[in-house]
Every structure is written in structure tokens, then in C-alpha cells.
C-alpha positions as CSV (number, residue, x, y, z in Angstrom):
1,X,-93.9,-71.6,-38.9
2,X,-93.0,-68.0,-38.3
3,X,-93.1,-68.6,-34.5
4,X,-90.7,-71.5,-34.8
5,X,-88.5,-69.6,-37.2
6,X,-87.9,-66.7,-34.8
7,X,-87.8,-68.6,-31.6
8,X,-85.6,-71.6,-32.3
9,X,-82.5,-69.9,-31.0
10,X,-81.3,-70.5,-27.5
11,X,-80.6,-67.6,-25.2
12,X,-76.9,-68.4,-25.4
13,X,-76.9,-68.1,-29.2
14,X,-78.7,-64.8,-29.0
15,X,-76.1,-63.5,-26.6
16,X,-73.2,-64.7,-28.8
17,X,-74.8,-63.0,-31.8
18,X,-75.2,-59.7,-30.0
19,X,-71.6,-59.9,-28.7
20,X,-70.4,-60.5,-32.3
21,X,-72.4,-57.5,-33.6
22,X,-71.0,-55.2,-30.9
23,X,-67.5,-56.4,-31.7
24,X,-67.9,-55.8,-35.4
25,X,-69.4,-52.4,-34.9
26,X,-66.7,-51.1,-32.5
27,X,-65.2,-47.8,-33.7
28,X,-61.6,-48.8,-33.4
29,X,-58.6,-48.1,-35.7
30,X,-59.1,-51.3,-37.7
31,X,-62.8,-50.5,-38.4
32,X,-62.0,-47.1,-39.8
33,X,-59.0,-48.3,-41.8
34,X,-61.2,-50.9,-43.5
35,X,-63.8,-48.2,-44.1
36,X,-61.3,-45.9,-45.8
37,X,-59.9,-48.7,-47.9
38,X,-63.3,-49.8,-49.1
39,X,-64.2,-46.2,-50.0
40,X,-60.9,-45.8,-51.9
41,X,-61.5,-49.0,-53.8
42,X,-65.1,-48.0,-54.6
43,X,-64.1,-44.5,-55.8
44,X,-61.5,-46.0,-58.2
45,X,-64.1,-48.5,-59.4
46,X,-66.7,-45.7,-60.0
47,X,-64.2,-43.5,-61.8
48,X,-63.1,-46.3,-64.2
49,X,-66.6,-47.6,-64.4
50,X,-65.6,-51.1,-63.2
51,X,-68.5,-53.1,-61.6
52,X,-66.0,-55.8,-60.4
53,X,-64.0,-53.3,-58.4
54,X,-67.1,-51.7,-56.9
55,X,-68.4,-55.1,-55.8
56,X,-65.0,-55.9,-54.3
57,X,-65.2,-52.6,-52.2
58,X,-68.5,-53.7,-50.8
59,X,-67.2,-57.0,-49.7
60,X,-64.6,-55.4,-47.4
61,X,-66.8,-52.6,-46.1
62,X,-67.7,-52.8,-42.3
63,X,-70.4,-50.1,-42.2
64,X,-73.3,-52.5,-42.2
65,X,-72.5,-53.6,-38.6
66,X,-73.0,-50.2,-36.9
67,X,-76.2,-49.7,-38.8
68,X,-77.5,-53.0,-37.5
69,X,-76.3,-52.1,-34.0
70,X,-78.2,-48.8,-34.2
71,X,-81.4,-50.7,-34.9
72,X,-80.6,-53.0,-32.0
73,X,-80.1,-50.0,-29.7
74,X,-83.5,-48.6,-30.8
75,X,-85.3,-51.9,-30.2
76,X,-83.7,-52.2,-26.7
77,X,-84.2,-48.4,-26.0
78,X,-80.5,-48.3,-25.1
79,X,-79.2,-44.7,-25.5
80,X,-75.6,-45.7,-25.1
81,X,-75.7,-48.2,-27.9
82,X,-77.6,-45.7,-30.1
83,X,-75.1,-42.9,-29.5
84,X,-72.2,-45.3,-30.0
85,X,-73.6,-46.5,-33.3
86,X,-74.4,-43.0,-34.5
87,X,-70.8,-42.0,-33.6
88,X,-69.4,-44.8,-35.7
89,X,-71.6,-44.1,-38.7
90,X,-71.0,-40.4,-38.7
91,X,-67.3,-40.8,-38.3
92,X,-67.3,-43.4,-41.1
93,X,-69.2,-41.0,-43.4
94,X,-66.7,-38.2,-42.6
95,X,-63.7,-40.4,-43.3
96,X,-65.3,-42.0,-46.4
97,X,-66.5,-38.8,-48.1
98,X,-63.1,-37.1,-47.4
99,X,-61.2,-40.1,-48.8
100,X,-63.4,-40.2,-52.0
101,X,-63.0,-36.4,-52.4
102,X,-59.2,-36.6,-52.2
103,X,-59.0,-39.4,-54.7
104,X,-61.3,-37.6,-57.1
105,X,-59.3,-34.4,-56.8
106,X,-56.1,-36.3,-57.7
107,X,-57.7,-38.1,-60.7
108,X,-60.6,-35.9,-61.7
109,X,-59.0,-34.6,-64.9
110,X,-58.8,-38.1,-66.3
111,X,-62.4,-39.3,-65.7
112,X,-65.9,-37.8,-66.1
113,X,-69.3,-39.0,-64.8
114,X,-69.4,-42.7,-65.6
115,X,-72.6,-44.8,-65.8
116,X,-71.8,-46.3,-62.4
117,X,-71.6,-42.8,-60.9
118,X,-74.8,-41.6,-62.6
119,X,-76.6,-44.8,-61.4
120,X,-76.0,-43.7,-57.7
121,X,-77.6,-40.3,-58.3
122,X,-81.0,-41.6,-59.2
123,X,-82.7,-42.6,-55.9
124,X,-86.2,-44.1,-56.2
125,X,-88.7,-46.2,-54.2
126,X,-87.3,-49.4,-55.6
127,X,-84.1,-48.8,-53.7
128,X,-86.1,-48.5,-50.5
129,X,-87.7,-51.9,-51.2
130,X,-84.3,-53.4,-51.9
131,X,-82.9,-51.9,-48.7
132,X,-85.8,-53.3,-46.6
133,X,-85.3,-56.8,-48.1
134,X,-81.5,-56.6,-47.6
135,X,-82.1,-55.4,-44.0
136,X,-84.3,-58.4,-43.3
137,X,-81.7,-60.7,-44.7
138,X,-78.8,-59.0,-42.9
139,X,-80.3,-58.9,-39.4
140,X,-81.6,-62.5,-39.8
141,X,-78.2,-63.7,-41.0
142,X,-76.2,-62.1,-38.2
143,X,-78.4,-63.7,-35.6
144,X,-78.4,-67.1,-37.2
145,X,-74.8,-68.4,-37.0
146,X,-75.2,-71.1,-39.7
147,X,-76.1,-68.5,-42.4
148,X,-73.9,-65.6,-41.2
149,X,-71.6,-66.3,-44.1
150,X,-74.2,-64.8,-46.5
151,X,-73.6,-61.3,-45.1
152,X,-71.2,-60.3,-47.9
153,X,-74.0,-61.0,-50.4
154,X,-76.3,-58.8,-48.4
155,X,-73.7,-56.0,-48.5
156,X,-73.6,-56.2,-52.2
157,X,-77.4,-56.1,-52.6
158,X,-77.8,-53.0,-50.4
159,X,-74.8,-51.1,-51.7
160,X,-73.9,-48.8,-48.9
161,X,-70.4,-47.9,-49.9
162,X,-70.8,-46.7,-53.5
163,X,-73.3,-43.9,-52.6
164,X,-70.9,-42.6,-50.0
165,X,-68.0,-42.7,-52.5
166,X,-70.2,-40.8,-55.1
167,X,-71.0,-38.2,-52.5
168,X,-67.3,-37.6,-52.1
169,X,-66.9,-37.4,-55.8
170,X,-69.6,-34.8,-55.8
171,X,-67.9,-32.8,-53.1
172,X,-64.6,-32.8,-55.1
173,X,-66.5,-31.6,-58.2
174,X,-68.6,-29.1,-56.3
175,X,-71.7,-30.7,-57.8
176,X,-74.7,-30.3,-55.5
177,X,-76.8,-32.6,-57.7
178,X,-74.4,-35.5,-57.2
179,X,-73.9,-34.8,-53.5
180,X,-77.6,-34.5,-52.6
181,X,-78.9,-37.5,-54.7
182,X,-76.1,-39.9,-53.8
183,X,-76.3,-39.1,-50.1
184,X,-80.1,-39.5,-50.3
185,X,-79.6,-42.9,-51.8
186,X,-77.3,-43.9,-48.9
187,X,-79.9,-42.5,-46.4
188,X,-82.7,-44.5,-48.1
189,X,-80.6,-47.7,-47.9
190,X,-79.6,-47.1,-44.3
191,X,-83.1,-46.3,-43.2
192,X,-84.4,-49.4,-45.0
193,X,-81.9,-51.6,-43.1
194,X,-82.7,-50.1,-39.7
195,X,-86.5,-50.4,-40.2
196,X,-86.2,-54.1,-41.4
197,X,-83.7,-55.1,-38.8
198,X,-85.8,-53.6,-36.0
199,X,-88.6,-55.9,-37.0
200,X,-86.3,-59.0,-37.0
201,X,-84.7,-58.1,-33.7
202,X,-88.1,-57.5,-32.1
203,X,-89.5,-60.8,-33.3
204,X,-86.4,-62.6,-31.9
205,X,-87.0,-61.0,-28.5
206,X,-83.6,-59.4,-28.3
207,X,-84.8,-56.4,-26.3
208,X,-84.4,-58.5,-23.2
209,X,-80.6,-58.7,-23.7
210,X,-79.7,-55.3,-22.3
211,X,-77.2,-56.8,-19.8
212,X,-75.4,-58.6,-22.6
213,X,-75.2,-55.5,-24.7
214,X,-73.9,-53.4,-21.7
215,X,-71.2,-56.0,-20.9
216,X,-70.1,-56.3,-24.6
217,X,-70.0,-52.6,-25.1
218,X,-67.9,-52.0,-22.0
219,X,-65.5,-54.7,-22.9
220,X,-64.9,-53.5,-26.5
221,X,-64.8,-49.8,-25.5
222,X,-62.2,-50.6,-22.8
223,X,-60.1,-52.3,-25.4
224,X,-60.3,-49.2,-27.7
225,X,-59.4,-46.9,-24.8
226,X,-56.4,-49.1,-24.0
227,X,-55.2,-49.0,-27.6
228,X,-55.5,-45.2,-27.7
229,X,-53.5,-44.9,-24.5
230,X,-50.8,-47.2,-25.8
231,X,-50.6,-45.2,-29.0
232,X,-50.2,-42.0,-27.1
233,X,-47.4,-43.4,-24.9
234,X,-45.7,-44.7,-28.0
235,X,-45.9,-41.3,-29.7
236,X,-44.6,-39.6,-26.6
237,X,-41.6,-41.9,-26.5
238,X,-40.8,-41.4,-30.2
239,X,-41.0,-37.6,-29.8
240,X,-38.4,-37.6,-27.1
């Protein structure tokens, strides 16, 4: 049963899934805009202790994709995909933590540590188990097109965005306990996803798709470069 489950996809379906993952993890302006918006939404939700707002922020967050592409790069031993994914994740963290810190500085006097904030400062092994399960589900869902729509549910279960927002809140309040524990929670979740998705990607024999990855990465990166060049030209015209 396991053999059939992981080998029923055609080579074309695997290639399309990889292209989709590369596209969704491309570090372009749209990606980072959605990242910042999701962090802002999560920060407000944490400050007002609203579970509904926090869940909404996770639904629009794109950070799951570069984490999955990182594990794909490790499975394929592709240094370019690994470095590209790391770049996207690190830049997302920088933008996200900064955005959360700014919002907290503006509204800090009105709100203290809520139960939702405190919950993200208590990492434990149960979070690692949840992250591994979510990683299995996320990597399987992105490869299987008929169940890809379940990814938002996976994003909710693994909760990558709230810990980043709490880290920013800790930075704004100069609270090392909040900063260290919330970032540790994010690291646990991310590591769990990478570990689990490496297993799924290996079992689906995706390591043989290096040419597909190289082609998709080049295509998306060329688009990003073109967008940057056009933005520079537009800025130069406006400055004249």
C-alpha cells in the first residue's frame, strides 16, 4: 500500500508540483508583501487576544513554501535551491520580526502579554510532534494536486506565523524570554516540517528532478530580475 501511495504519480505530475513549489517560494515583491501583511495581522491578533484574527493571518502567510523548497533542495543536494530557500526564509524573518516590532511599539501601551502571546513562549516536544505531522501532510498535499487545497489547514496546524510575530513583540519590549522562546518555537516547527517533508520527497523519488528544478528556478529568478530592473527604470524616470 505504501509503495502504491508514493509511486502513483506520473513524472509529469511530479514536475508540475515542483514547478508550483518553486513559483510559490520565489522571493519576489508579492511574496514579501503577503509575508508582512500576515505578520501585521497576526500581531494585532496576538495583542488583542483574538484567535480568529490569528488563524486568518496564517491562511495568507506564504512562508510554508520556502521551507518546503529548502527540504526539496536538501533531498536533491541542490546548493542553489538550498541557498535560494534560505535567503527567502531569512529575509521573511527580518521583514516579519521588524513589522511586528513596529506595530507593538505603536500599540504597546494599550496591551500587555495576552494568553495567545504566552502560549507561543512555551515550546515543548509536543510542538515538534505536531510540526512533523504537519510537515508530512504539507509535503504530501503539495505533490498530490487533488488534495493541495488542504494546505491552508496545514498552515493553521503548524502555526509558523504567530511565533515570528511574538518574537517581534519581544524585540519591541526588550524581553529576552519572549524573544528566545518564541523563536525557538518557530525553529522547532520549521525543523519538523523540513525533516518530515524530506522523508516524503525522498519516498516520491523527487531527487531525480534536478533539471526541472534548475529550469523552474531560472525562469522565476529571471522574472524577479526583470521586475527589479523595471522598478529601477521607473524610479529613475520619476526622479528626473
